[in-house]
C-alpha positions as CSV (number, residue, x, y, z in Angstrom):
1,X,0.2,-0.2,0.2
2,X,1.4,3.3,-1.1
3,X,2.5,5.4,2.1
4,X,-0.1,8.1,2.9
5,X,1.4,9.9,5.5
6,X,5.2,10.1,7.0
7,X,5.1,11.6,10.5
8,X,8.4,13.2,11.3
9,X,9.5,13.9,14.9
10,X,12.5,15.6,15.7
11,X,14.4,14.1,18.7
12,X,16.4,15.5,21.5
13,X,16.9,14.4,25.1
14,X,13.1,14.1,25.9
15,X,13.8,11.2,28.5
16,X,10.3,10.0,29.5
17,X,8.1,12.8,27.9
18,X,8.5,10.9,24.4
19,X,6.5,7.8,26.0
20,X,3.1,9.9,25.2
21,X,4.2,10.4,21.7
22,X,5.2,7.2,20.9
23,X,1.6,5.8,22.1
24,X,-0.3,7.9,20.2
25,X,1.8,7.2,17.2
26,X,1.2,3.6,17.4
27,X,-2.5,4.2,18.3
28,X,-3.6,5.9,15.0
29,X,-6.4,4.4,13.2
30,X,-4.8,4.4,10.2
31,X,-3.0,1.0,9.2
32,X,0.2,0.8,10.2
33,X,1.3,0.0,6.2
34,X,-0.6,3.3,5.1
35,X,1.9,5.4,7.4
36,X,5.6,5.4,8.4
37,X,7.0,7.6,11.5
38,X,10.2,8.9,11.1
39,X,12.2,9.9,14.3
40,X,15.1,12.0,13.6
41,X,17.5,11.8,16.3
42,X,19.3,15.0,16.7
43,X,22.2,13.8,19.0
44,X,20.6,12.6,22.3
45,X,22.8,11.8,25.1
46,X,20.2,10.2,27.2
47,X,18.8,6.9,26.8
48,X,16.5,8.0,23.8
49,X,18.5,6.8,21.0
50,X,18.2,2.8,22.1
51,X,14.5,3.3,23.0
52,X,13.8,4.2,19.6
53,X,15.9,1.5,18.1
54,X,14.5,-1.2,19.7
55,X,11.1,0.4,18.6
56,X,12.0,0.4,15.2
57,X,12.8,-3.1,15.4
58,X,9.6,-3.8,16.4
59,X,7.4,-1.9,14.3
60,X,8.1,-2.1,10.7
61,X,6.7,1.3,9.5
62,X,9.1,3.2,12.0
63,X,12.1,4.3,11.2
64,X,14.6,6.4,13.1
65,X,17.8,8.2,11.5
66,X,20.5,9.4,13.6
67,X,22.7,12.7,13.5
68,X,25.1,14.8,15.2
69,X,23.5,17.5,16.9
70,X,22.4,20.3,14.8
71,X,21.1,22.8,17.5
72,X,17.4,23.5,16.6
73,X,14.8,21.6,15.3
74,X,14.8,22.7,11.1
75,X,17.7,20.5,10.4
76,X,15.9,17.3,12.0
77,X,12.7,17.7,10.1
78,X,14.4,19.0,6.8
79,X,16.3,15.3,7.1
80,X,13.1,14.1,7.4
81,X,11.3,15.7,4.6
82,X,14.2,14.0,2.4
83,X,13.8,10.3,4.0
84,X,9.9,10.7,3.9
85,X,7.9,8.2,1.3
86,X,4.0,9.5,1.9
87,X,2.1,11.7,-0.1
88,X,2.0,14.0,3.3
89,X,4.3,14.4,6.1
90,X,2.9,15.6,9.5
91,X,5.3,17.4,12.1
92,X,4.8,16.2,15.8
93,X,7.3,17.3,18.4
94,X,8.6,14.7,20.6
95,X,6.8,15.8,23.8
96,X,3.9,15.9,22.3
97,X,0.8,13.7,21.2
98,X,-1.7,13.1,18.8
99,X,-5.2,12.2,18.7
100,X,-5.8,8.7,17.9
101,X,-7.7,9.5,14.3
102,X,-5.7,12.3,13.7
103,X,-3.6,11.4,10.6
104,X,-6.7,9.4,9.2
105,X,-9.3,12.6,9.9
106,X,-6.6,15.5,8.2
107,X,-5.5,13.1,5.4
108,X,-9.1,12.3,4.3
109,X,-10.0,15.9,4.6
110,X,-6.8,17.1,2.7
111,X,-7.2,15.1,0.0
112,X,-11.4,15.6,-0.3
113,X,-10.3,19.3,-0.4
114,X,-7.4,19.4,-2.6
115,X,-5.4,21.0,0.4
116,X,-1.2,21.6,0.2
117,X,-2.0,22.4,4.1
118,X,-4.2,20.8,6.5
119,X,-4.3,22.3,10.2
120,X,-5.9,20.3,12.5
121,X,-7.3,21.4,15.6
122,X,-4.9,21.7,18.7
123,X,-5.4,21.5,22.5
124,X,-2.9,22.8,24.8
125,X,-2.3,21.6,28.6
126,X,-0.5,24.4,30.2
127,X,0.3,26.0,26.7
128,X,-1.7,28.0,24.5
129,X,-3.3,27.5,21.7
130,X,-5.7,29.3,18.9
131,X,-9.0,29.5,19.7
132,X,-10.6,31.3,16.9
133,X,-9.2,29.7,14.2
134,X,-10.9,26.6,15.4
135,X,-14.5,27.8,15.7
136,X,-15.9,26.2,12.6
137,X,-14.3,23.9,9.7
138,X,-12.4,26.3,6.9
139,X,-12.1,23.6,4.1
140,X,-10.7,26.6,1.6
141,X,-9.0,28.9,4.4
142,X,-6.4,31.7,3.3
143,X,-4.9,34.2,5.2
144,X,-7.5,36.6,4.0
145,X,-10.9,34.6,5.0
146,X,-9.6,32.6,8.5
147,X,-6.9,33.6,11.3
148,X,-4.5,31.1,9.7
149,X,-1.8,33.8,10.8
150,X,-2.6,33.1,14.4
151,X,-1.0,29.5,14.1
152,X,2.5,29.3,13.0
153,X,3.6,25.9,14.9
154,X,4.7,23.5,12.2
155,X,2.6,20.9,14.0
156,X,0.5,20.4,10.3
157,X,0.2,18.0,7.4
158,X,2.3,19.2,4.1
159,X,1.7,17.7,0.8
160,X,5.1,16.4,0.2
161,X,4.8,17.3,-3.7
162,X,4.1,21.0,-2.6
163,X,7.1,21.5,-0.7
164,X,9.4,19.9,-3.2
165,X,7.4,22.0,-6.1
166,X,8.1,25.5,-3.8
167,X,11.7,24.1,-2.2
168,X,10.1,25.1,1.2
169,X,12.5,23.8,3.9
170,X,13.2,25.0,7.3
171,X,15.5,27.4,8.3
172,X,18.6,25.2,10.0
173,X,21.1,25.8,12.6
174,X,20.8,27.4,16.4
175,X,18.2,30.0,16.1
176,X,14.3,30.8,16.9
177,X,11.2,31.1,15.0
178,X,12.0,29.0,12.0
179,X,8.7,27.3,12.1
180,X,7.1,31.1,11.5
181,X,9.5,31.4,8.7
182,X,8.4,28.1,6.9
183,X,4.7,28.2,7.8
184,X,4.0,31.5,7.0
185,X,5.7,30.8,3.5
186,X,3.2,27.7,3.0
187,X,0.4,29.7,3.9
188,X,1.1,32.4,1.0
189,X,2.0,29.7,-1.6
190,X,-0.5,26.9,-1.0
191,X,-3.0,26.5,-3.7
192,X,-5.5,25.5,-0.9
193,X,-4.9,25.3,3.1
194,X,-7.9,23.5,4.9
195,X,-8.9,23.9,8.7
196,X,-10.2,20.7,10.7
197,X,-11.9,21.8,13.5
198,X,-14.6,19.4,14.7
199,X,-12.1,16.9,16.3
200,X,-8.8,17.5,18.2
201,X,-5.5,16.3,16.2
202,X,-2.5,17.5,18.3
203,X,-2.1,18.1,21.7
204,X,0.6,20.8,22.9
205,X,1.5,19.1,26.4
206,X,3.8,21.3,29.3
207,X,6.8,19.1,30.3
208,X,6.3,19.0,34.2
209,X,9.9,20.5,34.6
210,X,8.7,23.0,32.3
211,X,11.6,22.2,30.0
212,X,9.7,22.3,26.7
213,X,12.0,24.5,23.9
214,X,9.3,27.2,23.8
215,X,9.3,27.8,27.7
216,X,12.9,28.8,27.6
217,X,14.4,32.0,28.1
218,X,15.9,33.7,24.7
219,X,18.1,35.9,23.9
220,X,16.2,38.6,22.5
221,X,18.7,40.3,19.9
222,X,18.7,36.8,18.1
223,X,15.2,36.3,18.6
224,X,14.0,39.4,16.7
225,X,16.8,39.1,14.4
226,X,14.7,36.1,13.2
227,X,11.6,37.5,13.7
228,X,12.2,40.0,10.8
229,X,12.8,36.9,8.8
230,X,9.0,36.3,9.1
231,X,8.4,39.7,8.3
232,X,10.5,39.3,4.9
233,X,8.4,36.4,3.9
234,X,5.4,38.4,4.5
235,X,6.6,41.3,2.3
236,X,8.0,38.9,-0.1
237,X,4.7,37.8,-0.9
238,X,2.5,40.3,-0.5
239,X,1.5,43.7,-1.8
240,X,1.6,46.9,0.7
241,X,-2.0,47.4,1.6
242,X,-4.3,45.9,4.2
243,X,-3.7,42.2,3.9
244,X,0.1,43.1,4.1
245,X,-0.5,45.2,7.5
246,X,-2.9,42.7,9.2
247,X,-0.4,39.9,8.7
248,X,2.4,42.0,9.9
249,X,0.2,43.3,13.0
250,X,0.1,39.7,14.0
251,X,3.8,39.8,15.0
252,X,3.6,42.9,16.5
253,X,0.1,41.8,18.9
254,X,1.6,38.0,19.9
255,X,5.3,38.3,19.9
256,X,5.4,42.1,21.4
257,X,2.4,43.6,22.7
258,X,1.1,40.4,24.6
259,X,4.4,39.7,26.1
260,X,5.0,43.2,27.4
261,X,0.9,42.9,28.9
262,X,-0.6,42.0,32.4
263,X,0.5,39.0,34.3
264,X,3.2,38.1,31.3
265,X,5.4,41.1,31.4
266,X,5.3,41.3,35.6
267,X,6.4,37.8,35.7
268,X,9.8,38.5,34.0
269,X,12.8,39.7,35.7
270,X,13.5,43.3,35.1
271,X,16.7,42.6,33.1
272,X,14.9,40.7,30.4
273,X,12.0,43.0,30.3
274,X,14.3,45.8,29.5
275,X,16.0,43.5,26.8
276,X,12.8,42.4,25.2
277,X,11.4,46.2,25.0
278,X,14.9,47.6,23.8
279,X,14.7,45.2,20.9
280,X,11.1,45.5,20.2
281,X,11.2,49.0,20.1
282,X,13.7,48.8,17.3
283,X,11.6,46.4,15.5
284,X,8.0,48.3,16.0
285,X,10.1,51.7,14.5
286,X,11.7,49.9,11.5
287,X,9.2,47.9,10.1
288,X,5.6,48.6,11.3
289,X,4.2,51.2,9.2
290,X,1.7,53.5,10.4
291,X,-1.5,51.6,9.6
292,X,-0.2,48.2,11.5
293,X,-1.1,49.3,15.2
294,X,-4.2,51.2,14.8
295,X,-5.8,48.1,13.3
296,X,-5.4,46.5,17.1
297,X,-7.4,46.4,19.8
298,X,-7.7,49.7,22.3
299,X,-5.6,47.7,25.0
300,X,-3.3,46.4,22.3
301,X,-2.9,50.0,20.9
302,X,-2.0,51.3,24.2
303,X,1.2,48.8,24.8
304,X,2.4,49.1,21.1
305,X,2.1,52.8,21.6
306,X,4.4,52.4,24.8
307,X,6.8,50.5,23.2
308,X,6.9,52.8,20.1
309,X,7.8,55.3,22.6
310,X,10.0,53.2,24.6
311,X,8.3,54.1,27.9
312,X,9.4,51.1,30.4
313,X,7.7,52.4,33.6
314,X,4.6,53.2,32.0
315,X,4.6,49.7,30.3
316,X,4.8,48.4,34.0
317,X,2.6,50.3,35.2
318,X,-0.2,49.6,32.9
319,X,0.8,46.0,33.0
320,X,0.0,46.2,36.8
321,X,-3.6,47.7,36.6
322,X,-4.3,45.6,33.9
323,X,-3.2,42.0,35.1
324,X,-6.7,43.0,37.4
325,X,-9.0,43.2,34.5
326,X,-11.0,39.8,33.9
327,X,-14.2,38.9,33.5
328,X,-16.6,37.0,35.7
329,X,-19.6,35.0,34.7
330,X,-22.3,34.2,37.1
331,X,-24.8,31.2,36.4
332,X,-28.7,32.4,36.5
333,X,-30.0,29.1,35.3
334,X,-29.4,25.4,34.9
335,X,-31.6,23.0,33.8
336,X,-32.4,20.1,31.7
337,X,-34.4,20.8,28.7
338,X,-35.5,18.2,25.6
339,X,-31.8,16.3,26.2
340,X,-29.7,19.2,26.5
341,X,-28.8,21.3,29.2
342,X,-30.0,24.8,29.1
343,X,-27.5,27.7,31.2
344,X,-28.5,31.0,31.6
345,X,-25.5,33.3,32.8
346,X,-24.4,36.8,33.2
347,X,-20.7,38.6,32.5
348,X,-19.1,41.2,32.9
349,X,-15.8,42.4,33.2
350,X,-14.1,43.6,36.7
351,X,-10.9,45.1,37.9
352,X,-9.0,44.9,41.2
353,X,-11.1,47.6,42.9
354,X,-14.6,45.7,41.6
355,X,-16.9,45.7,38.5
356,X,-15.6,47.6,35.4
357,X,-17.4,51.1,35.2
358,X,-17.7,53.7,32.5
359,X,-16.8,57.1,34.2
360,X,-19.4,59.7,32.8
361,X,-16.7,61.7,31.2
362,X,-14.6,59.1,29.6
363,X,-13.1,59.5,26.4
364,X,-11.9,56.7,23.7
365,X,-8.7,56.1,22.8
366,X,-7.0,57.6,19.8
367,X,-6.2,55.5,16.6
368,X,-2.5,55.8,17.4
369,X,-0.8,57.3,20.3
370,X,-0.3,56.4,24.0
371,X,-2.0,57.7,27.5
372,X,-0.3,60.1,29.5
373,X,-0.3,57.6,32.4
374,X,-2.3,55.0,33.8
375,X,-5.1,56.6,35.0
376,X,-5.9,57.9,31.6
377,X,-5.0,54.4,30.0
378,X,-8.2,53.3,32.3
379,X,-10.3,55.3,31.1
380,X,-9.8,55.2,27.7
381,X,-10.2,51.5,27.7
382,X,-13.5,51.9,29.9
383,X,-14.8,54.3,27.1
384,X,-13.9,51.9,24.6
385,X,-15.7,48.9,26.0
386,X,-19.1,51.3,26.5
387,X,-18.5,52.3,22.7
388,X,-18.1,48.8,21.7
389,X,-21.1,47.4,23.8
390,X,-23.5,47.1,21.2
391,X,-21.1,44.2,19.6
392,X,-19.7,42.9,22.8
393,X,-19.9,38.7,22.5
394,X,-19.9,36.2,25.0
395,X,-19.3,32.0,24.1
396,X,-19.4,29.2,26.2
397,X,-17.0,26.9,25.9
398,X,-16.8,23.4,27.3
399,X,-13.1,22.1,27.9
400,X,-12.2,18.3,29.1
401,X,-10.1,18.6,32.3
402,X,-7.6,15.7,31.1
403,X,-6.6,16.9,27.9
404,X,-7.8,20.8,27.7
405,X,-9.4,20.0,24.2
406,X,-12.2,22.8,23.9
407,X,-15.1,23.3,22.1
408,X,-17.4,26.3,21.2
409,X,-21.6,25.7,22.3
410,X,-24.5,27.4,21.2
411,X,-24.8,30.8,22.6
412,X,-27.4,33.5,22.4
413,X,-26.9,37.3,24.0
414,X,-30.2,38.0,25.2
415,X,-29.7,41.6,26.8
416,X,-27.1,44.0,27.1
417,X,-27.7,46.1,30.2
418,X,-25.8,49.4,31.2
419,X,-26.3,49.1,35.2
420,X,-25.7,52.0,37.6
421,X,-22.5,51.8,39.6
422,X,-22.0,53.2,43.2
423,X,-19.4,55.1,42.0
424,X,-21.3,57.1,39.6
425,X,-20.3,55.5,36.4
426,X,-21.8,53.0,34.6
427,X,-21.3,49.0,34.7
428,X,-21.5,46.8,31.5
429,X,-23.3,43.4,31.7
430,X,-24.2,40.9,29.5
431,X,-26.8,38.1,29.7
432,X,-27.0,35.1,27.8
433,X,-28.5,31.3,27.2
434,X,-26.5,28.6,26.2
435,X,-27.2,25.1,25.1
436,X,-25.0,22.0,26.1
437,X,-26.0,19.1,24.1
438,X,-24.2,15.9,25.3
439,X,-24.7,14.1,22.3
440,X,-22.9,16.6,19.7
441,X,-21.0,19.1,22.2
442,X,-17.7,17.6,21.4
443,X,-17.6,19.2,17.8
444,X,-20.7,17.7,17.0
445,X,-19.7,13.9,18.6
446,X,-20.8,12.9,22.2
447,X,-19.0,14.4,25.1
448,X,-16.7,11.4,26.1
449,X,-16.4,10.0,29.8
450,X,-14.9,12.5,32.0
451,X,-15.0,15.8,33.4
452,X,-15.5,18.6,31.3
453,X,-15.2,22.5,32.9
454,X,-17.5,25.0,31.8
455,X,-15.4,28.6,30.5
456,X,-16.9,31.8,29.3
457,X,-15.4,33.8,26.6
458,X,-16.0,37.5,27.0
459,X,-15.3,40.0,24.1
460,X,-16.0,43.6,25.0
461,X,-13.8,46.7,24.1
462,X,-10.2,45.9,24.1
463,X,-10.3,42.5,25.6
464,X,-11.2,38.8,24.8
465,X,-10.7,36.8,28.1
466,X,-11.7,33.7,29.5
467,X,-13.1,32.3,33.0
468,X,-14.8,30.0,34.8
469,X,-18.8,29.8,34.8
470,X,-18.9,30.2,38.6
471,X,-19.0,30.7,41.4
472,X,-22.5,29.4,42.5
473,X,-24.5,32.3,43.7
474,X,-24.3,33.3,46.9
475,X,-28.1,32.6,47.3
476,X,-27.6,29.5,46.1
477,X,-28.8,28.0,42.5
478,X,-30.3,24.4,42.6
479,X,-28.7,22.5,40.0
480,X,-30.6,20.0,38.2
481,X,-30.0,16.3,38.9
482,X,-27.9,14.2,36.4
483,X,-29.2,13.4,33.2
484,X,-29.2,10.1,31.3
485,X,-28.7,11.0,27.6
486,X,-28.4,8.3,25.2
487,X,-27.2,6.0,27.7
488,X,-24.4,8.4,29.1
489,X,-25.0,9.9,32.6
490,X,-24.1,13.5,33.0
491,X,-23.9,15.3,36.3
492,X,-23.9,18.9,36.7
493,X,-21.9,20.0,39.8
494,X,-20.1,22.7,41.6
495,X,-16.7,22.5,42.3
496,X,-15.3,22.0,45.8
497,X,-13.1,24.6,45.9
498,X,-14.3,27.6,43.9
499,X,-17.8,26.5,43.6
500,X,-17.7,26.6,39.5
501,X,-19.9,24.6,37.2
502,X,-18.7,21.4,35.4
503,X,-19.9,18.5,33.9
504,X,-19.5,14.7,35.1
505,X,-19.8,12.3,32.3
506,X,-20.2,8.6,33.4
507,X,-18.1,9.2,36.4
508,X,-20.1,10.2,39.4
509,X,-21.3,7.6,41.8
510,X,-22.4,9.6,44.9
511,X,-23.2,12.4,43.5
512,X,-26.3,11.0,41.5
513,X,-28.0,10.8,44.6
514,X,-29.0,7.2,44.2
515,X,-27.6,6.5,47.8
516,X,-30.6,8.5,49.2
517,X,-33.1,6.1,48.0
518,X,-35.6,4.8,50.4
519,X,-38.3,2.0,50.0
520,X,-40.9,5.0,50.2
521,X,-39.3,5.3,46.4
522,X,-40.2,1.9,45.3
523,X,-43.6,-0.4,45.0
524,X,-44.4,-3.7,43.7
525,X,-47.7,-3.9,41.8
526,X,-49.8,-6.9,42.5
527,X,-48.8,-7.4,38.2
528,X,-45.4,-8.6,39.8
529,X,-43.9,-5.2,38.6
530,X,-41.4,-3.0,40.5
531,X,-41.4,1.0,40.2
532,X,-38.7,2.7,41.7
533,X,-38.7,6.7,41.3
534,X,-35.2,7.6,40.7
535,X,-33.6,11.3,40.9
536,X,-32.6,11.3,37.3
537,X,-33.6,13.2,34.1
538,X,-34.4,11.4,31.3
539,X,-35.4,13.0,28.3
540,X,-37.7,10.4,27.0
541,X,-38.4,6.2,27.3
542,X,-35.0,4.6,27.8
543,X,-34.4,1.0,27.3
544,X,-32.1,-0.2,30.5
545,X,-32.0,-3.6,32.1
546,X,-32.6,-4.5,36.0
547,X,-30.1,-7.0,37.4
548,X,-31.1,-8.8,40.3
549,X,-28.1,-10.2,42.5
550,X,-28.8,-13.0,45.0
551,X,-26.5,-15.2,47.0
552,X,-23.6,-16.5,46.0
553,X,-23.5,-14.1,42.8
554,X,-26.6,-15.6,41.3
555,X,-27.9,-13.1,39.0
556,X,-31.3,-12.5,36.7
557,X,-31.4,-10.1,34.1
558,X,-34.8,-8.3,33.3
559,X,-35.6,-5.7,30.7
560,X,-36.6,-2.4,32.2
561,X,-37.7,1.0,31.1
562,X,-36.7,4.7,32.3
563,X,-39.7,7.1,31.7
564,X,-39.9,10.9,32.3
565,X,-41.5,11.8,35.9
566,X,-41.5,15.6,36.9
567,X,-38.5,16.9,35.2
568,X,-36.3,15.9,38.2
569,X,-37.3,12.1,38.4
570,X,-37.5,9.4,36.2
571,X,-39.7,6.0,36.7
572,X,-38.0,3.0,36.6
573,X,-40.4,0.1,35.9
574,X,-39.3,-3.7,35.4
575,X,-41.3,-7.1,35.4
576,X,-40.1,-9.4,38.5
577,X,-40.0,-13.2,38.1
578,X,-41.2,-14.0,41.1
579,X,-41.2,-18.0,40.3
580,X,-37.7,-17.6,39.8
581,X,-37.1,-15.4,42.9
582,X,-37.5,-17.5,45.9
583,X,-36.8,-16.9,49.1
584,X,-33.9,-15.0,49.3
585,X,-32.4,-11.1,49.3
586,X,-32.0,-9.6,45.9
587,X,-29.3,-6.9,45.1
588,X,-30.8,-4.4,42.1
589,X,-28.5,-2.9,39.6
590,X,-29.4,-0.8,36.7
591,X,-27.5,-1.4,33.6
592,X,-27.6,1.4,30.8
593,X,-27.3,0.0,27.5
594,X,-23.8,2.0,26.6
595,X,-22.2,-0.4,29.9
596,X,-22.7,1.8,32.7
597,X,-23.9,0.1,35.8
598,X,-25.9,1.8,38.6
599,X,-26.1,0.1,42.1
600,X,-29.2,0.9,43.9
601,X,-29.1,0.7,47.7
602,X,-32.7,-1.2,47.8
603,X,-33.0,-4.9,48.2
604,X,-36.2,-6.9,47.4
605,X,-36.8,-9.4,50.0
606,X,-39.0,-12.6,48.7
607,X,-41.0,-14.3,51.4
608,X,-41.4,-18.1,51.1
609,X,-44.7,-17.9,49.9
610,X,-44.5,-16.8,46.0
611,X,-45.9,-13.0,45.4
612,X,-44.6,-12.0,49.1
613,X,-42.0,-8.9,47.8
614,X,-40.8,-6.5,50.4
615,X,-38.3,-3.7,49.2
616,X,-36.1,-3.2,51.9
617,X,-32.9,-0.4,52.1
618,X,-29.6,-2.1,52.1
619,X,-27.8,-1.7,55.0
620,X,-24.4,0.7,54.9
621,X,-21.6,-1.4,55.9
622,X,-20.5,-1.4,59.4
623,X,-17.3,-0.1,60.9
624,X,-15.9,-3.5,61.4
625,X,-16.5,-4.4,57.8
626,X,-15.7,-0.9,56.4
627,X,-12.0,-1.8,58.1
628,X,-12.0,-5.0,56.7
629,X,-12.5,-4.0,53.0
630,X,-9.9,-0.8,53.8
631,X,-7.2,-3.7,55.0
632,X,-8.4,-5.6,51.8
633,X,-7.5,-3.0,49.3
634,X,-4.5,-2.1,51.1
635,X,-3.3,-5.6,51.2
636,X,-4.0,-5.5,47.3
637,X,-2.3,-2.8,46.6
638,X,1.0,-3.8,48.3
639,X,0.6,-7.3,46.5
640,X,0.3,-5.6,43.2
641,X,3.3,-3.5,43.7
642,X,5.7,-6.4,44.9
643,X,4.1,-8.2,41.6
644,X,4.7,-5.4,39.5
645,X,8.2,-4.8,41.2
646,X,9.2,-8.8,40.6
647,X,8.0,-8.6,37.1
648,X,10.6,-5.7,36.4
649,X,13.2,-7.1,37.8
650,X,12.3,-10.5,35.8
């Protein structure tokens, strides 16, 4: 079979952090003979070369190339391209990982859209990734119709014939931003770029020791010399005008303004701040014309102007104020409706002193130029927020706590309210409703089992920032029960520490409230039917199974149905095979079609004569029994550890 994709992984001393990468490459849904993995070892001095050689010996579709250390990732990637046999090449870093279906989905999407470059959705665990680019799929994207320029890392799929036709390769040697030079030129020269946003293809992982290359302190002189090369690419492949200015604006915004703003600036040592400002000031004066900065948002324009004017002290003062500016979002309603979770919320921006307010005499910031001081900057930005209030936006994002995979949910802004504040100014409050459909919330796919946190993204005036949805209102907001939606158990809950709203999918046990069931919630009819009112929501009649567990592990399975009751309860109904039950105690379990088992704290006590059935509560284990169970678990863990240790030694 022809090789569809060649995955190229530059490697240098990753230690154990390469294991997630390796595992994800072996899990790919493409058949092993449809893709190859080329690890290019750039002179590693740890145990990685031997690990990779052993891996290649075991898997025919994996190859390893060893070379002397080149100093950075450019040369290893180029060596991998030359050795590749695939129709497409995909670049992966040795401490990141792919989604299990990434290669198959990206390849099929690229072929279907005749793309030279395929950008797969990214998630960042402790690392920032683009958000707006992946709001929806873009089968035919350009730098003009999509925010492609926000994603300049190399972790994409490229058609090999396109790279050969254009002669496109990475700059080599010890340097920075080689990926900016490569990816920017690819965007500008490709016949088509496709963005796949409905599946997380690439996971950027922050190492526990924070030793990812992107987290290391860099030499500002060399860094901004390399940045100028990326600007050269833009100027070489575009004409003067609005498009060029918009593309150049990306480097002003991301590499300069965002570094010199808020908490990010304040976290740096002072000497590094000053070195950065010195080099940034040179680039801004030399390379950015008068139409570049005015296209920034108001808060960004202020920082850009301070960089241009080389005002270090004012930059720090502005960062200290802006570090306290953040959105706040409070839930007003959480309810199940028609199988979806409906949320009502209100959001506004706050500062360290309280809600952000617009002074009565506030003046909007100019298109260019810096404020006199921090107070004037704050007044400018409050006025800009007021002026843009009519177009302010609210988004709801569900984010997997384990992987940081994020997905936008449908939101409707219901009102934009100006509220009088105690200081004589005006608060700007957004009210909205949102819908989370557990069957489609993950980019059209169901939410998988795990914990999902809810974030609100608020765009107002000069800012677009995120916050958690919460905390719970002081007066308390009653949450609905867990919902059974297409055999998934979805529980809305408040987190313990900060009382924010999250979703538990197919994990919760105690939080479902089943432990509070009593015999009063159940009934056995003369027609030999068991009915139990469960504190669960079901959107419609749902098939299930009731398993009765008797002495010595004997089991009887009975078909059952769950039907909606009053919106916060579901009625469980099943027939009882009394002739088979005989005299005994039977534990009850609810088994969903998806495999989830919910144990009910109810026992069926069957009398000696058929037909005499009593529902009783299963007694909680006594203290002695709990101690015995705990000891057994502890001993089992010790034995397991000893077994594992013995196995490793063997």
